[in-house]
C-alpha atoms as one frame of an Amber mdcrd trajectory, in Angstrom:
protein
 165.371 111.319  41.230 162.042 109.087  41.742 163.529 105.930  40.952 166.670
 106.923  43.460 163.901 107.995  46.107 162.181 104.492  45.388 165.353 102.468
  45.956 166.418 104.337  49.264 162.722 103.632  50.634 163.331 100.080  49.859
 166.553 100.382  52.124 164.447 101.413  54.920 163.613 105.117  54.784 160.468
 107.077  54.940 159.452 108.788  52.021 160.293 112.341  53.245 163.598 110.780
  54.462 164.704 109.376  51.097 163.525 112.667  49.363 165.867 114.760  51.817
 168.749 112.302  51.202 168.477 112.142  47.560 168.214 115.986  47.434 171.583
 116.073  49.251 173.103 113.628  47.344 172.023 115.176  43.788 172.661 118.915
  44.771 175.176 119.073  47.506 175.285 120.864  51.104 172.114 122.732  51.420
 170.329 124.721  54.143 167.018 123.311  55.368 165.077 125.718  53.566 166.592
 124.813  50.558 166.254 121.223  51.043 162.389 121.751  51.548 161.970 123.942
  48.353 164.074 121.325  46.236 162.200 118.154  47.430 158.703 119.377  47.756
 159.001 118.522  51.672 156.888 121.106  53.633 159.012 123.378  55.799 157.397
 122.427  58.997 158.705 118.709  58.830 161.958 119.185  56.906 164.182 119.546
  59.838 162.861 117.020  61.898 163.710 114.673  58.932 167.162 115.900  58.362
 167.629 115.496  62.217 166.760 111.631  61.623 169.177 111.648  58.910 171.875
 113.097  61.171 170.986 110.375  63.760 170.909 107.541  61.348 174.516 108.935
  60.119 173.473 109.784  56.546 174.218 113.298  56.909 175.878 115.895  58.851
 175.643 119.916  59.769 178.301 121.887  58.498 179.562 124.930  60.378 177.659
 126.882  57.494 174.581 125.571  59.183 173.933 123.678  55.955 173.362 119.747
  55.901 175.817 117.508  54.050 174.643 114.105  52.698 177.358 111.703  53.344
 178.112 108.617  50.401 175.337 106.567  49.782 177.879 103.366  49.751 178.673
 104.031  53.735 175.067 104.218  54.232 174.228 100.993  52.202 177.277  99.133
  54.243 176.196 100.386  57.516 172.504  99.130  56.730 174.181  95.625  55.720
 175.938  95.446  58.994 173.282  96.670  60.860 170.835  93.768  59.166 173.693
  91.283  59.473 173.719  92.044  63.682 170.047  92.227  63.631 169.624  88.891
  62.103 172.059  87.071  64.315 170.527  88.531  67.421 167.066  87.297  66.370
 168.286  83.918  65.463 169.654  83.768  68.912 166.738  84.794  70.596 164.738
  82.415  68.486 167.024  79.523  69.912 166.642  80.451  73.517 162.871  81.021
  72.926 162.490  77.224  71.526 164.838  75.825  74.010 165.097  72.188  73.435
 161.605  71.739  71.955 161.709  70.630  68.263 158.557  70.992  66.375 158.001
  70.193  62.675 157.708  73.026  60.392 156.154  72.152  57.070 155.318  74.704
  54.040 153.079  73.863  51.320 154.628  75.321  47.603 152.168  74.992  44.670
 153.952  76.854  41.701 156.961  75.085  39.545 159.239  78.468  39.750 158.562
  79.004  43.304 159.696  75.353  44.232 162.709  75.950  42.187 163.642  79.310
  44.147 162.914  77.704  47.435 165.668  75.102  46.369 168.331  77.709  45.273
 167.583  79.648  48.352 168.372  76.445  50.582 171.470  75.534  48.096 172.831
  79.030  48.826 172.289  79.290  52.467 173.529  75.448  52.917 176.348  74.764
  55.381 175.956  70.966  55.698 176.295  68.645  52.405 173.814  68.812  49.823
 171.846  65.768  48.841 169.957  66.103  45.350 167.768  63.958  43.079 165.969
  65.427  39.972 165.212  65.601  36.275 167.738  67.041  34.133 165.833  70.129
  33.468 165.834  70.724  37.251 169.335  70.075  37.556 170.029  72.363  35.027
 167.912  75.080  36.451 169.931  74.525  39.509 173.219  74.205  38.538 174.237
  78.012  38.785 173.447  77.567  42.663 175.028  74.211  42.797 178.469  75.632
  41.136 178.417  78.398  43.792 178.100  75.895  46.477 180.818  73.578  45.005
 183.124  76.582  44.844 182.774  77.002  48.680 183.921  73.347  48.683 180.417
  72.211  49.922 180.052  68.295  49.375 177.187  67.604  46.782 175.734  64.311
  46.067 173.355  64.344  43.124 171.307  61.996  41.116 169.971  62.471  37.671
 166.745  60.637  36.824 168.129  60.447  32.846 171.551  61.658  31.325 172.762
  64.398  33.592 172.871  67.861  31.975 175.820  69.298  30.724 175.165  72.209
  33.126 175.709  69.530  35.905 177.741  66.770  34.742 178.604  65.457  38.266
 175.333  63.757  39.065 174.797  59.869  38.489 172.493  58.810  35.911 169.408
  56.876  37.279 167.959  54.666  34.383 164.160  54.667  35.604 163.605  58.076
  34.752 160.394  57.103  32.561 158.797  55.316  35.092 159.331  57.247  37.834
 157.784  60.143  35.890 154.697  57.925  35.078 154.709  56.665  38.605 154.621
  60.142  40.231 152.691  61.979  37.366 155.642  64.419  36.975 159.081  65.048
  37.685 160.398  64.284  41.003 162.607  66.670  42.725 164.198  65.943  45.902
 166.955  68.086  47.967 168.203  68.023  51.123 170.788  70.209  53.349 170.160
  69.529  57.111 167.621  70.713  58.462 165.990  71.551  55.289 164.379  68.838
  53.111 162.354  69.695  49.944 160.321  67.165  47.672 158.468  68.174  44.803
 156.463  66.982  41.748 156.724  69.077  38.776 154.269  68.829  35.466 155.273
  69.367  32.532 153.109  72.419  31.972 153.871  73.730  35.272 150.218  74.344
  36.492 149.763  71.326  38.719 153.321  71.436  40.114 153.418  71.017  44.185
 155.809  70.221  46.960 156.807  70.727  50.361 159.458  72.461  52.156 160.508
  71.337  55.737 163.231  72.602  58.108 163.075  70.065  60.620 165.576  67.390
  60.669 163.146  64.538  59.708 162.706  64.962  55.908 165.970  66.052  55.377
 167.289  62.806  56.815 165.118  60.909  54.852 166.116  62.324  51.510 169.375
  62.311  52.427 169.804  58.659  53.122 167.598  58.072  49.916 170.340  59.972
  47.737 173.403  58.649  49.301 171.984  54.914  49.172 170.851  55.253  45.261
 174.237  56.975  44.754 176.245  54.354  46.314 174.372  51.667  44.622 174.849
  53.325  41.192 178.702  53.867  41.809 178.704  49.914  43.171 176.439  48.054
  40.080 179.183  48.437  37.321 181.869  47.058  39.484 180.092  43.795  40.064
 181.027  40.935  38.020 178.137  39.999  35.499 177.496  36.676  36.935 176.754
  38.105  40.572 174.699  40.874  38.709 172.693  37.871  37.357 172.378  36.097
  40.666 171.339  39.288  42.613 168.860  40.175  39.919 167.330  36.517  40.362
 167.364  36.383  44.117 166.049  40.174  44.698 162.323  40.058  44.015 160.820
  42.584  46.450 159.072  45.609  45.311 161.966  47.690  46.703 164.878  45.907
  45.471 163.138  45.822  42.026 162.750  49.617  41.960 166.201  49.994  43.127
 167.622  47.280  40.453 165.689  49.537  37.659 167.677  52.663  38.318 170.571
  50.727  38.016 170.024  48.853  34.792 168.135  50.352  32.056 167.131  46.714
  31.101 165.313  46.056  34.327 161.412  45.896  33.659 159.693  48.145  36.163
 156.395  49.437  34.916 154.033  46.487  35.667 155.526  46.524  39.168 154.271
  50.073  39.819 150.809  49.957  38.339 148.292  49.254  40.737 151.115  49.627
  43.682 152.252  52.957  43.324 149.962  54.289  40.616 146.305  53.474  39.840
 145.866  50.765  37.600 144.878  51.657  34.079
């Protein structure tokens, strides 16, 4: 009984309301006196409590002056309907309050599991295309949420820093995983679905993992453009003739191009370009 009362309180009932409703569900139609006796609620409070249950459409008063609990499934469905409507109205009210002003909203995340959970939430709530770049371990952790998004026909573009995990083989392999891990001092994770953007670094032990989650369009646009660009070049590079690849490798000598080439070809040196530029010199 106490377990049922606890979960009813999580649905928004007070302690007395939960005890009264649980008592009626368990014992069937009862008088107010019987509810008080079986639930432990003071007789002076029980009728007011039962009246609130009637108002909330959780119970009804019979012709024999007894109280009958309506099915729990109906109450839960009614609560879900009220919650959804309230959420929609709150969102509309927020849009009206904000008007046309758009302010950047950024939240710091300092725990690896919290970072992954925020990614799962963004994926589940996404209505726009998803852009994702991460190491195989993180892609595997997010795979169930990605599979659900795929079932809803949501476009997903993903890059794996290293061989893609079997749980999400659709990602394109980026060949500079070790260099990225060294440069970032951890495993880089990027996720965007407009207007949400997440960027994080996950360490091996998880104790120093950190990231940011932003629901303004700027970070989401940057991540989306990066993933789309990298994915396009990863698809294009194998289709180029070898002589053109050699020519591009020779001509593209700036740091940005060398970093891109390192992701396309595992034989392209990159580490010596990063030291002292993106990471402190040893």
